C-alpha positions as CSV (number, residue, x, y, z in Angstrom):
1,X,81.8,101.1,67.4
2,X,81.7,97.7,69.3
3,X,80.3,98.3,73.2
4,X,81.7,96.5,76.1
5,X,79.7,95.2,77.9
6,X,79.2,96.4,81.5
7,X,80.9,95.5,84.4
8,X,80.5,95.9,88.1
9,X,82.6,97.7,90.4
10,X,84.6,96.1,92.7
11,X,86.6,97.3,96.1
12,X,89.7,97.1,94.2
13,X,88.4,98.8,91.2
14,X,87.1,101.7,92.2
15,X,90.4,102.1,94.7
16,X,92.3,101.7,91.9
17,X,90.2,104.8,91.0
18,X,89.6,106.6,94.2
19,X,93.9,106.7,93.9
20,X,94.0,109.0,90.7
21,X,91.4,110.8,92.7
22,X,93.3,112.1,95.2
23,X,96.1,113.3,93.6
24,X,94.7,115.0,90.8
25,X,90.9,115.9,91.6
26,X,88.2,114.8,89.2
27,X,89.8,114.5,85.1
28,X,88.1,114.1,81.8
29,X,88.1,111.0,79.8
30,X,90.0,112.7,78.0
31,X,93.4,112.6,80.6
32,X,96.0,109.9,79.8
33,X,96.1,108.3,83.0
34,X,92.5,107.5,82.5
35,X,92.4,106.6,79.9
36,X,95.5,104.1,80.7
37,X,93.3,102.6,83.9
38,X,89.8,102.8,82.3
39,X,92.7,100.0,79.9
40,X,93.5,97.9,82.5
41,X,90.5,97.7,84.2
42,X,88.8,96.6,80.5
43,X,86.3,99.8,80.7
44,X,86.2,102.3,79.1
45,X,87.2,106.1,79.7
46,X,84.5,107.8,80.3
47,X,83.0,105.3,83.0
48,X,86.4,105.8,85.0
49,X,85.6,109.5,84.6
50,X,82.3,109.1,85.9
51,X,84.0,107.6,88.7
52,X,85.9,109.8,89.5
53,X,82.6,112.5,89.5
54,X,81.1,109.9,91.6
55,X,83.9,110.2,94.2
56,X,84.2,113.6,94.3
57,X,81.0,113.4,95.8
58,X,81.9,110.8,98.5
59,X,85.0,112.7,99.7
60,X,82.8,116.5,99.8
61,X,80.3,116.0,101.0
62,X,79.1,114.6,104.6
63,X,76.8,111.9,105.8
64,X,75.4,109.0,103.4
65,X,73.0,109.0,101.3
66,X,74.0,112.0,99.0
67,X,72.0,114.7,98.6
68,X,73.4,116.9,95.5
69,X,75.4,114.5,94.8
70,X,75.0,110.5,93.2
71,X,78.1,108.2,94.5
72,X,77.7,104.6,96.5
73,X,78.2,102.5,99.8
74,X,81.4,101.7,98.1
75,X,82.3,105.0,96.8
76,X,82.2,106.1,100.4
77,X,83.6,103.2,101.8
78,X,86.9,104.2,100.1
79,X,86.7,107.7,100.3
80,X,86.6,106.9,103.9
81,X,89.4,104.6,104.4
């Protein structure tokens, strides 16, 4: 099995993941929408599912930085839009 090269998360990519989060909440990598978005972005489904988990933290924990969740400033910015 070949590994995909690591890609930085851009704001449009995180917004696309956040749109799924706002509609469905946290989803597993096996969910068809997660797999479809991963394919469109050239990522693995597990990477998209991990970003969904990060966005969940950014949506549910006030302030910065996250104490219980691991999320980036970009996650917080997108969650607050």
